[in-house]
N, C-alpha and C positions, 0 to 999 in steps of 0.2 A: 504496501498499500502506500502511495504518497500523502505527504501530512503539510502544513503549515506551523513553522512555530509562531505564536502570538505572545508579546510579552505587552505589559502593562504599565511603564516606569512613571514613576509619581512627577510629574509639573505640577508647578501653577500658575497662573495667567495674573497679569497685572496691566488695571486699569489705570487712564488717565482720561484730563479732560483739558477744555480749553473753553475760553470765550471772549466770543467777537461780540461787542458793541460799538454803536456807530450814533450819534447826537446828529439830529436834524438840521439844527444850524452848520454845523463843519461838512454835514453833507452837500448844504444850500450851497458853503461857499464855494466848497471842491467842485463842484460840478460847472461853477466860472471857469474853472482853471482844465473841463474835458474828463475831470479825474473822476471815476465812479468809483469812492470810497469802500461803499458797504462789498464788491468785488474782491479789490488790493486786499482788505481785511479777511475776505474770505479765502484768497492766494495764500496769503500771510499763515493762515491755520492750517492750510492741507499742506503747506509747506515743513510748518514744523512737524505737523505729524507721520511726515514722510522720512524726515529727521530722526527723528525719537525711535521711529520702529525701523529704519535701516540701524541705528545704531543697538537696539536690544538682539537686532539677529545676529550682529555678533558679538555682542559681552553678555546679554544675556541681563538680567535684574538682582543686583548684590543682595542678600539675604533671604531668595527666594528657591524654591528649585525651579528656575528659569534660567538659560544656560545658551549662551550662543556659538557661534562659528568660531572662536576663537579661545573659549575656557570651560568647554565642555569636559568633564571629568572623565568623561570615556575615552578621549582623543588620548592617541602615542603620545610620547616623549617626540618632540621634532629633534633632526640630527641637525649637526651644527655645520655652518657654511666655511667653507675655505675659508673664507675672509669676506671684509666689505667687498661687494660687487664691482661696486664704483674705484677698486683702486686692483681690480685683477683683469688678466687676459680675458680673451673672448672665450679659449680654449679651458679655463680653468672655471669661468663662469659655465659654461654647454656639462663638463664636469660634473659641477654641483648637479645641474637639473640632471644628468643621468643618476646621479645618487641618490636621488630625491625619489627620481621613477622606479628602481630599483626596490626602494625601501618601501614603496607604495607598492608594489607586485609581492613582496616577505610578505605586506601586513593581510593581501588578500590571498594568499598561496597561490600564487601565479592564476588565477581568474580575472585577471586583465592583460591586455594586450596592448602596444604602440596605435595600434588601428581605431581604439575604445575611446568615446567623446570623453576630454581632460579637460580641465578650468585650469589654469597657472594664475593662483592670484598673488599680489602682494602691492605694496604701495605707491603711489606716481611715483615718489623720488627714486624709487629701484628700478621702473619700466625703460630707463633711459639703458640699461646695461644691455638689454636687448637687441639695439643696434651697434653692440660693440664688436668688432671685428673680430675672424679668427686667425688673424695674423699672417693670412696666405696658408694657413693647415688646410684648409679647402677651399682655395682658390680666392674669391674677393667676399665671401658669403660671409653673412654676421649673424650672431648667437639667434638673433628670428628668424632668419632663412633657414636656420638646420631645423629649428621646430618646427616650422611648415613641413620641412621634405620628410623627418621623420616620425612627426607627430600628427598626421595628416587633417585630423577629429580637434585637435587642441586649440584654447583659444587662451589670450592674455586678459584676465581682468583686473582693474587695481581697484583700491576703496583705499582711506588715509587710515584706517584703522590696523593696517597691517603693519604702520610704524609704532612697536608697541614701547612699553617700559623696559625690557629687556632686551632690545635691538631689532631689524627689520626683521619681519616674520614675509616667508612666502611660502603658499601651500598648495598641494597640488592635489585635485580633488576629482575622482571619477564619477559620471554623472550614477552610475548603477553598479552592482556587483552581481553578476547571476540575475539581472533583472529586475533586481532588489533598487529601490530609489536610494540614492545613500542618505539623503537628508530633506529636507525643506522647510522654510521659514512658516514660522504660523502665530496667527492673529486668531481673534476674539474678532474684530471689525476692526478695517482698515479707519472708517472715521465713519460715525453716525451723526449725522444733523440733527439736532432735537428742535423741538416748537419753537419761532420763532416768537420772544414775549415784547409786548408793546407797549412802552411807557409813557408816561406825560409826555416828553420831550425827546426819548431816543429808545431805541431796539437794541434788544441783548440777543444771542444765539449761543449755547450751549453745544461743543462739539466733543466727542468720547470714544477712546477706542481702546484696543485691546492686545496684547501679546502673548504669545506664549515661548519667544525668542526661536533659536533655531532647533528644529528636531532631526536630532542625527539618529538615523535607523541604524545603518553600519557605519560605525567609527573606524572601522580599518578600511573604508574608502577617501581617508584622508590624510595624506601623508607634509610633514612641517619642516622646514629648514628654517633653523634663527641664526641671525647674523648675517644676512645677504646684504 
């Protein structure tokens, strides 16, 4: 017989809210300058929510069973980079990426290949290392050229959260292992717009949302390299 294993890990959601309010007089004054104040404030609220959700997906919520892509306790410890990538040669950087892929393969017991969908995640300040030349070892190729040649379905993603207090972190993530999704960002609601409350000379509206952080179903599908 074939079966499925189901585990219910304890996770706690975190609810948050913001209030947008605009006065009749300020709306009237700014409308003379062709500024839609109510719309601008709603855009600001949506931007704040998106940024907070994004942060929770990386770091979770302190004090709760709510973890992120960088601090989930089930993740394997990252390996150490050869050195800061900005000071390495293209060949050294490429060797570090090979070591990272080897680590991922070992964690997944060989159930992934170079043809799988992979994400190489790093901070924006590390990304320029991808265009480091290979010193003619492989013609005029850069590290990025080598990635495209050897990992056809790999894509590079950047986020400032990868610049951690312990150093620059690089993660190699496989989208799935044996058909099982590695993980996903979870939320109660991204943003709920509550009823508009009309007062004597102003308008208020609450927006609320909730996050579960990042739920990692297959921790072995994520390998890290610290100190890049």
